[in-house]
C-alpha positions as CSV (number, residue, x, y, z in Angstrom):
1,X,0.0,0.0,0.0
2,X,1.1,3.5,-0.9
3,X,0.4,5.0,2.5
4,X,1.9,2.3,4.8
5,X,5.1,4.3,5.3
6,X,3.4,7.7,5.0
7,X,1.5,9.9,7.4
8,X,-1.1,11.7,5.3
9,X,-1.5,14.5,7.9
10,X,2.2,15.5,7.9
11,X,3.4,18.7,6.3
12,X,6.0,21.3,6.9
13,X,4.1,24.4,7.6
14,X,7.2,26.7,6.8
15,X,7.0,25.3,3.1
16,X,3.3,26.2,2.7
17,X,2.1,29.5,1.4
18,X,-0.3,31.4,3.9
19,X,-3.9,30.8,2.8
20,X,-5.3,34.1,4.6
21,X,-6.3,35.6,1.2
22,X,-7.7,32.4,-0.4
23,X,-11.3,31.1,-0.6
24,X,-11.9,27.4,-0.6
25,X,-14.8,25.3,-1.5
26,X,-15.2,21.8,0.0
27,X,-17.8,19.4,-1.5
28,X,-18.4,16.4,0.7
29,X,-20.2,13.2,-0.1
30,X,-22.7,12.1,2.5
31,X,-22.2,8.5,1.5
32,X,-19.9,6.8,4.1
33,X,-20.2,10.0,6.2
34,X,-18.3,8.6,9.1
35,X,-15.3,8.5,6.7
36,X,-16.0,11.8,4.7
37,X,-16.7,13.9,7.8
38,X,-13.3,12.8,9.2
39,X,-11.7,13.9,5.9
40,X,-13.5,17.1,6.1
41,X,-12.4,17.7,9.6
42,X,-8.7,17.0,8.5
43,X,-9.0,19.4,5.6
44,X,-10.7,22.2,7.7
45,X,-8.1,22.0,10.5
46,X,-5.2,22.1,8.0
47,X,-6.6,25.1,6.1
48,X,-7.1,27.0,9.3
49,X,-3.6,26.0,10.6
50,X,-2.2,27.4,7.4
51,X,-4.0,30.9,7.7
52,X,-7.3,30.3,5.9
53,X,-10.2,32.3,7.4
54,X,-13.2,30.2,8.4
55,X,-15.7,32.5,6.6
56,X,-13.7,31.9,3.3
57,X,-14.3,28.2,3.5
58,X,-17.6,27.0,2.0
59,X,-18.9,23.4,2.5
60,X,-21.6,21.8,0.3
61,X,-22.9,18.3,0.8
62,X,-23.9,16.0,-2.1
63,X,-25.4,12.5,-1.8
64,X,-22.5,10.5,-3.0
65,X,-19.1,10.4,-4.6
66,X,-20.7,10.2,-8.1
67,X,-22.3,13.6,-7.5
68,X,-19.0,15.3,-6.5
69,X,-18.3,16.4,-10.0
70,X,-21.7,18.3,-10.4
71,X,-21.3,19.8,-6.9
72,X,-17.7,21.0,-7.6
73,X,-18.7,22.5,-11.1
74,X,-21.6,24.4,-9.4
75,X,-19.4,25.6,-6.7
76,X,-16.8,26.9,-9.2
77,X,-19.4,28.6,-11.3
78,X,-21.2,30.3,-8.3
79,X,-18.9,30.9,-5.3
80,X,-15.6,32.5,-6.7
81,X,-13.4,30.0,-4.9
82,X,-9.6,29.7,-5.5
83,X,-9.6,25.9,-5.1
84,X,-12.2,23.1,-4.3
85,X,-11.6,19.9,-2.5
86,X,-13.8,17.1,-3.5
87,X,-14.3,14.6,-0.5
88,X,-15.6,11.2,-0.9
89,X,-15.3,7.6,0.1
90,X,-16.1,4.5,-2.0
91,X,-15.6,1.1,-0.4
92,X,-15.3,-2.2,-2.5
93,X,-18.4,-4.2,-2.4
94,X,-19.5,-7.4,-4.0
95,X,-20.4,-5.8,-7.4
96,X,-18.8,-3.7,-10.1
97,X,-20.6,-0.6,-8.9
98,X,-17.3,0.3,-7.0
99,X,-15.3,0.4,-10.4
100,X,-18.0,2.5,-12.2
101,X,-18.3,5.1,-9.3
102,X,-14.5,5.3,-8.8
103,X,-13.8,5.7,-12.5
104,X,-16.6,8.2,-13.1
105,X,-15.5,10.3,-10.1
106,X,-11.9,10.4,-11.0
107,X,-12.7,11.3,-14.6
108,X,-15.2,13.8,-13.7
109,X,-12.8,15.7,-11.4
110,X,-10.0,15.5,-13.9
111,X,-12.4,17.0,-16.5
112,X,-13.0,20.0,-14.2
113,X,-9.3,20.5,-13.9
114,X,-8.9,20.5,-17.6
115,X,-12.1,22.7,-18.3
116,X,-11.9,25.3,-15.6
117,X,-9.3,27.5,-14.1
118,X,-10.0,26.5,-10.6
119,X,-8.1,23.5,-9.3
120,X,-10.3,20.7,-7.9
121,X,-8.5,18.4,-5.5
122,X,-9.3,14.6,-5.4
123,X,-9.8,13.5,-1.9
124,X,-11.8,10.4,-2.6
125,X,-10.8,7.3,-0.8
126,X,-11.2,4.2,-3.0
127,X,-10.5,1.5,-0.4
128,X,-11.0,-2.3,-0.3
129,X,-12.3,-2.2,3.3
130,X,-13.9,0.0,5.8
131,X,-10.9,-0.3,8.1
132,X,-8.6,1.0,5.2
133,X,-10.9,4.1,5.0
134,X,-10.8,4.6,8.8
135,X,-7.0,4.4,8.7
136,X,-6.8,7.2,6.0
137,X,-9.5,9.4,7.5
138,X,-7.8,10.2,10.8
139,X,-6.6,6.8,11.8
140,X,-3.2,5.2,11.8
141,X,-2.2,6.6,8.4
142,X,-3.2,10.1,9.2
143,X,-5.8,12.1,7.3
144,X,-6.1,12.4,3.6
145,X,-8.2,15.5,4.2
146,X,-5.2,17.2,5.6
147,X,-3.0,16.2,2.5
148,X,-5.8,17.5,0.2
149,X,-5.9,20.9,2.0
150,X,-2.2,21.4,1.5
151,X,-2.7,20.4,-2.3
152,X,-5.5,23.0,-2.5
153,X,-3.4,25.8,-1.1
154,X,-0.5,25.0,-3.3
155,X,-2.7,24.8,-6.4
156,X,-4.6,27.9,-5.5
157,X,-1.6,30.1,-5.5
158,X,-0.7,29.0,-9.1
159,X,-3.8,30.9,-10.2
């Protein structure tokens, strides 16, 4: 596993630009909410730690990971954000549904990055088990939400 020897929450604050002047959107899937809310908490804590102002962070909820692309597109179109973080969690089941949702979500977010001038950060866990998701949403491997927040800050300043 790629995250076995990496703490997803670790960052060197001295190398991160101050986020005080930036506006962030966070679109969160309600599916697997115990995981996605953990990722959201990691993202918020990191953005605030890096200087973001709470009133400059907008959260929208969508039903599932498949709906993240639409939510992110609407946020870009209506909220004047400097970056958007798409937060979701898809856990392998017994059918091919996992493959279709993961692929469509990744492609949709990639398309937004190509079609718009606002970076969209992919913070969608695609795990084989619930335990893997727990481990990456604030558990033993840290929090992918924190890693996504750092990516959002770095990408926002490119604009």
